[in-house]
C-alpha positions as CSV (number, residue, x, y, z in Angstrom):
1,M,126.7,86.7,94.3
2,I,125.6,85.6,97.8
3,A,122.3,86.5,99.4
4,S,122.5,87.9,102.9
5,P,119.9,89.4,105.2
6,V,120.0,93.1,106.1
7,R,117.1,93.7,108.4
8,T,113.5,92.7,109.1
9,L,110.7,95.2,108.2
10,A,107.4,95.1,109.9
11,R,104.4,94.8,107.5
12,D,102.4,98.0,107.2
13,E,99.2,97.1,105.3
14,R,97.5,100.5,106.1
15,R,100.2,102.9,105.0
16,S,102.5,100.7,102.9
17,G,105.5,101.9,104.9
18,D,107.2,98.5,104.3
19,V,106.9,99.0,100.5
20,A,108.4,102.5,100.8
21,E,111.3,101.0,102.9
22,V,111.9,98.3,100.2
23,A,111.9,101.0,97.5
24,A,114.4,103.0,99.6
25,E,116.7,99.9,99.9
26,V,116.4,99.3,96.1
27,R,117.5,102.9,95.4
28,E,120.2,103.0,98.0
29,R,121.8,99.7,96.9
30,G,121.3,100.2,93.2
31,A,119.3,96.9,92.9
32,V,118.8,95.6,89.4
33,E,115.8,93.4,90.4
34,V,113.5,92.6,93.3
35,V,112.5,89.0,93.9
36,V,109.2,88.3,95.6
37,G,108.4,84.8,96.7
38,L,105.2,83.2,95.6
39,P,103.7,80.7,98.1
40,L,102.3,78.1,95.8
41,S,100.4,75.1,97.1
42,L,102.3,71.8,96.8
43,D,100.4,71.0,93.7
44,G,101.5,74.3,92.1
45,G,98.2,76.1,92.4
46,E,97.6,79.6,93.6
47,G,95.7,80.0,96.8
48,P,94.8,83.1,98.9
49,A,98.4,83.5,100.1
50,A,99.7,83.6,96.5
51,Q,97.1,86.2,95.6
52,R,98.2,88.4,98.6
53,A,101.8,87.9,97.5
54,L,100.9,89.0,93.9
55,A,99.1,92.1,95.2
56,Y,102.1,92.9,97.4
57,A,104.5,92.4,94.4
58,E,102.4,94.7,92.3
59,R,102.6,97.4,95.0
60,V,106.4,97.0,95.2
61,A,106.7,97.1,91.4
62,A,104.9,100.4,91.3
63,A,107.2,101.8,94.0
64,V,110.5,100.6,92.5
65,A,109.8,101.1,88.8
66,P,111.6,100.9,86.4
67,V,113.4,98.1,88.4
68,P,111.7,94.8,87.6
69,V,110.0,92.7,90.3
70,R,110.2,89.0,89.7
71,L,107.8,86.4,91.3
72,V,109.6,83.2,92.2
73,D,108.1,79.9,93.6
74,E,108.9,79.8,97.3
75,R,107.6,76.3,98.0
76,L,109.7,74.6,100.6
77,S,111.9,77.6,101.4
78,T,110.7,77.6,105.0
79,V,111.5,73.8,105.2
80,D,115.0,74.5,103.9
81,A,115.3,77.4,106.4
82,H,114.4,75.0,109.3
83,R,117.0,72.5,108.1
84,A,119.6,75.3,108.0
85,L,118.8,76.5,111.5
86,H,118.9,72.9,112.8
87,A,122.3,72.4,111.1
88,A,123.5,75.6,112.7
89,G,122.6,74.3,116.1
90,R,119.7,76.7,116.7
91,R,117.0,75.5,119.1
92,E,113.5,74.9,117.6
93,R,111.9,77.4,120.0
94,D,114.3,80.1,118.8
95,F,113.4,79.6,115.1
96,R,110.3,81.8,115.0
97,A,112.3,85.0,115.4
98,V,114.6,84.2,112.4
99,V,112.9,81.6,110.2
100,D,111.3,84.0,107.8
101,Q,114.5,85.9,107.3
102,V,116.4,82.7,106.7
103,A,113.7,81.5,104.3
104,A,113.9,84.8,102.4
105,V,117.7,84.3,102.0
106,V,117.1,80.7,100.9
107,L,114.6,81.9,98.3
108,L,116.9,84.7,96.9
109,Q,120.0,82.4,96.9
110,A,118.0,79.7,95.0
111,A,116.9,82.3,92.4
112,L,120.5,83.6,92.0
113,D,121.8,80.0,91.6
114,V,119.1,79.1,89.0
115,E,120.0,82.1,87.0
116,R,123.7,81.4,87.3
117,T,123.4,77.8,86.2
118,S,120.7,78.1,83.5
119,G,121.4,81.5,82.2
120,R,117.7,82.4,82.6
121,P,116.1,84.1,85.6
122,P,113.4,81.9,87.4
123,G,109.8,82.9,87.7
124,R,108.1,85.8,86.0
125,V,108.3,89.5,86.0
126,V,105.3,91.4,87.6
127,G,103.3,93.1,84.8
128,E,104.7,90.9,82.0
129,R,102.0,89.2,80.1
130,T,102.2,85.4,80.4
131,R,100.3,82.9,78.3
132,P,98.0,80.7,80.2
133,P,98.9,77.0,80.0
134,R,97.6,75.3,76.9
135,K,94.8,72.8,77.2
136,P,95.4,69.3,76.0
137,R,94.1,68.6,72.5
138,H,92.9,65.1,73.1
139,R,89.2,64.3,73.6
140,G,87.9,64.7,77.1
141,G,90.9,66.7,78.0
142,G,91.0,68.5,81.2
143,G,92.4,72.0,81.5
144,G,95.5,72.7,83.4
145,G,95.6,74.6,86.6
146,A,96.5,78.3,86.9
147,P,100.1,79.1,86.9
148,G,101.5,79.5,90.3
149,T,102.8,82.4,92.3
150,G,104.6,83.4,96.8
151,A,105.6,85.8,99.5
152,G,109.3,86.3,100.1
153,T,111.1,89.4,98.6
154,G,114.6,90.2,97.8
155,T,116.6,92.7,95.8
156,T,119.5,91.8,93.5
157,S,122.4,94.2,93.5
158,S,126.1,94.0,94.1
159,S,124.9,93.2,97.7
160,S,121.7,91.2,97.9
161,T,118.9,91.7,100.3
162,G,115.9,89.5,101.1
163,T,112.4,90.1,102.3
164,D,109.6,87.9,103.4
165,A,106.0,89.0,103.1
166,R,104.6,86.9,105.9
167,E,104.8,88.4,109.4
168,G,107.6,90.8,108.5
169,E,109.7,91.8,105.6
170,D,113.3,90.6,105.8
171,T,115.7,92.8,104.0
């Protein structure tokens, strides 16, 4: 299965029109899963962007149920997108228009590849209970950080779509 972009959706924070459009794509394409990128900080922590992505993923999950929505670490997907655009001969000033869409495709393709090679899907499903990391048992042990979470979205079906929850949704 190969990830490929379909179109870019404009964010609609007030009316959630973008969520409705993602739900329509999921139904139309018979998607079996939606992948939402989780923009973790480089140390793996969740910041404000990750919290916004989680809230977005929860809205999408409610709209596409019973299709699962999976949160996948999207660190460095934009860097990989820039590399791909450079390799394709695109000029840097032209990147802004397509970099989020390319990053969404990179994220979705990476998730598909991980599942294909490991036999297990990456990330976590929205709404599934996850155990917090265990604290070390040694004396003076510090606690671990919160598990991480991002903001690119894609659906997995016989034809894959990708979305990015930054400036617009790439589908």
